[in-house]
C-alpha positions in Angstrom: 36.7 21.6 -19.3 35.7 19.1 -16.4 32.4 18.3 -15.1 31.5 19.2 -11.1 29.5 17.6 -8.6 28.8 18.4 -5.3 27.8 16.0 -2.0 25.2 16.9 -0.9 25.4 15.4 3.0 21.9 13.4 3.7 20.9 15.2 6.3 20.8 18.8 4.2 18.2 16.2 1.9 16.8 15.1 4.8 17.2 11.3 3.5 17.5 8.6 5.5 20.9 6.0 5.4 19.1 2.9 3.8 16.5 5.4 1.0 19.7 7.3 0.1 21.7 3.9 -0.7 18.4 1.5 -1.7 17.3 2.1 -5.3 13.3 1.2 -6.2 15.4 -1.2 -8.9 16.5 -3.0 -6.5 13.3 -3.3 -4.3 12.1 -4.6 -7.9 14.8 -6.8 -8.3 14.3 -8.4 -4.8 10.6 -8.8 -4.6 11.0 -10.6 -7.7 13.6 -12.8 -6.7 11.2 -13.9 -4.2 8.6 -14.7 -6.6 6.3 -11.6 -5.4 4.6 -10.2 -8.8 4.5 -6.8 -9.9 1.5 -4.5 -11.2 2.6 -1.0 -11.3 6.5 0.4 -11.4 6.7 4.5 -10.5 9.7 6.4 -9.0 9.7 5.7 -5.4 6.2 3.0 -5.5 5.6 -0.7 -5.9 2.3 -1.7 -6.7 2.0 -5.3 -6.1 0.0 -7.9 -8.4 -3.2 -9.2 -6.3 -4.5 -11.8 -8.3 -8.5 -11.7 -7.7 -9.4 -13.8 -10.9 -6.6 -15.2 -13.6 -7.3 -12.5 -15.4 -8.0 -9.2 -13.5 -5.7 -8.2 -10.6 -5.6 -5.6 -8.4 -2.7 -3.8 -6.0 -4.0 -3.0 -2.6 -0.3 -3.5 -1.3 2.6 -0.7 -1.9 6.3 -0.8 -1.2 7.3 3.1 -0.9 10.4 4.8 -1.2 9.0 8.0 0.3 10.5 9.3 3.3 12.3 5.8 4.2 11.4 2.0 2.7 7.6 0.9 4.0 4.5 -1.7 3.0 1.2 -0.1 3.0 -1.7 -1.4 2.1 -5.5 -0.3 1.9 -8.4 -2.5 4.1 -12.5 -1.6 3.2 -15.7 -2.5 3.7 -18.6 -2.1 0.8 -21.8 0.3 1.0 -24.1 -2.5 -1.1 -23.4 -5.1 1.9 -24.7 -2.8 3.9 -26.9 0.0 2.8 -28.1 1.5 6.3 -24.8 1.3 7.5 -23.2 5.2 9.0 -19.8 5.7 7.1 -18.2 6.0 11.0 -19.4 2.2 11.7 -17.5 0.9 8.1 -15.1 2.7 9.1 -15.1 1.5 13.0 -15.4 -2.3 11.0 -12.4 -2.0 9.0 -10.2 -1.1 12.1 -11.5 -3.5 13.7 -11.1 -6.6 12.2 -7.9 -5.3 10.2 -5.8 -2.7 12.4 -5.7 -4.6 14.9 -4.1 -7.3 13.2 -1.7 -4.5 12.2 -1.2 -2.4 14.6 0.4 -5.9 16.4 2.9 -6.3 13.7 4.0 -2.3 13.8 1.8 -1.1 11.2 -0.3 2.6 12.0 -2.8 4.2 10.4 -2.2 6.3 7.6 -5.1 7.6 6.1 -8.8 7.3 5.6 -11.2 7.9 2.6 -14.6 6.7 1.1 -14.3 6.3 -2.8 -16.8 6.0 -5.5 -16.6 3.4 -7.6 -18.0 4.3 -10.5 -19.6 2.5 -13.8 -16.9 2.6 -16.4 -19.7 3.6 -18.9 -21.3 5.8 -17.1 -19.3 8.3 -14.8 -22.7 9.5 -13.7 -23.5 6.3 -12.1 -21.6 4.7 -8.3 -22.0 0.9 -8.4 -20.7 1.1 -4.7 -19.0 3.0 -2.5 -15.8 1.7 -0.7 -14.6 2.8 3.2 -11.1 2.3 3.1 -8.5 2.6 5.4 -4.5 2.9 4.3 -2.0 1.5 6.7 1.9 1.8 6.8 4.5 0.4 8.0 8.5 1.3 7.8 10.8 -0.9 7.7 14.7 -0.8 8.0 16.0 -3.2 5.8 15.1 -4.8 2.0 14.5 -8.4 3.7 11.7 -7.0 5.6 10.0 -5.4 2.3 9.7 -9.1 1.3 8.2 -10.8 4.1 6.1 -7.4 5.0 4.7 -7.6 1.6 4.2 -12.1 2.2 1.9 -10.7 5.3 -0.2 -8.1 3.6 -0.7 -10.1 0.5 -2.1 -13.0 2.4 -4.7 -10.8 4.9 -7.9 -10.6 3.8 -7.9 -6.7 3.3 -11.8 -6.8 2.6 -14.1 -7.0 5.4 -17.5 -7.6 5.7 -19.8 -4.8 7.8 
């Protein structure tokens, strides 16, 4: 018996035209061709490698294909740099320093959170507290992802209070 496939219009899936034709593998290949190192690949997200030191990588920049193609990155301050500062002041510093630069390129704040950095040997011990703000920019084309990832990688995302 022949198999029957059902075609569902994009509007029924709430998927953009770009997202319908673009796959995460296509984005991975375009970034790799541009010399961008991928830290981790998931179904709808690529985490871009940021070398802290030769043998240590971080991943604050991401390309996501969920609700449309977008680049997002996280910027932060650390409580250890200003132990008596109020959380609102630490978030404000990130928004002033990074948010203005990101906003001028079309990024919008998509979230803010306080993250406890715990000792990997003793989970009860908090080493530091980060105040992170995430910025996101929707993109119209795959080529834009390469440009925005390079910009986000060059941006200093750590702000001293």
